[in-house]
C-alpha positions in Angstrom: -100.2 19.5 -58.4 -96.8 20.1 -60.6 -96.9 21.6 -64.0 -95.1 19.8 -66.5 -93.6 19.9 -70.4 -94.2 17.2 -72.5 -92.0 17.0 -75.7 -93.6 14.2 -78.2 -91.3 13.4 -81.0 -93.7 12.3 -84.0 -93.0 9.6 -86.6 -91.8 11.5 -89.7 -94.5 9.3 -91.9 -97.3 10.0 -89.4 -96.6 13.8 -88.9 -98.2 13.9 -92.6 -101.6 12.9 -91.7 -104.2 14.1 -90.2 -105.6 13.5 -86.8 -102.3 12.7 -85.0 -102.3 15.8 -83.0 -106.2 15.6 -82.2 -105.3 12.2 -81.1 -102.5 13.0 -78.8 -104.0 16.0 -77.3 -107.3 13.5 -76.9 -105.6 11.4 -74.3 -105.1 14.8 -71.6 -108.9 15.7 -72.4 -110.0 11.9 -71.4 -108.3 12.6 -68.1 -109.7 16.3 -67.7 -106.2 18.0 -68.5 -106.9 21.4 -69.6 -103.4 22.0 -72.0 -101.8 25.5 -70.9 -99.7 25.6 -74.4 -99.3 23.6 -77.3 -96.6 23.7 -80.0 -96.4 21.6 -82.6 -93.1 22.1 -84.9 -90.1 20.6 -87.4 -86.9 20.3 -85.5 -84.0 19.5 -87.5 -84.2 15.9 -85.8 -88.1 15.3 -87.0 -91.3 16.5 -85.9 -92.5 16.8 -82.0 -95.2 18.4 -80.6 -94.9 20.1 -76.7 -97.5 20.2 -74.6 -97.4 22.5 -71.1 -100.1 20.7 -68.6 -100.7 20.7 -64.8 -100.8 17.3 -63.1 -100.0 15.1 -60.1 -96.9 12.9 -60.9 -98.5 9.6 -61.0 -101.2 11.0 -63.2 -98.2 12.5 -65.4 -96.2 9.4 -65.8 -99.8 7.8 -66.6 -100.0 9.9 -69.8 -96.4 9.5 -71.0 -96.6 5.6 -71.1 -100.5 5.9 -72.5 -98.8 8.1 -74.9 -95.5 5.7 -75.7 -97.9 3.0 -76.8 -98.9 5.0 -79.7 -97.4 3.8 -83.5 -97.4 8.0 -84.2 -95.1 8.6 -81.1 -91.2 7.8 -80.9 -90.1 9.1 -77.6 -91.7 11.2 -75.1 -89.8 13.2 -72.5 -91.6 14.9 -69.6 -89.7 17.4 -67.5 -91.1 19.3 -64.2 -91.7 23.2 -64.6 -90.6 25.4 -61.9 
């Protein structure tokens, strides 16, 4: 099992609506994945959510594909942590 950092860029219009973070975190919960860190911030290039979690590589890639199907999500960057 590997530790991952997932940066999710959220559409600016979506960031103002309630429930966006809850829906995104729900995908991890549905798979039984505990989050080690959750950071929501608004850098210069738009609102983003960063999550740190442990998962097998195949499951981590599956989560990325699932997140990209959401209207609120613009991009997803997945980085392995040492």
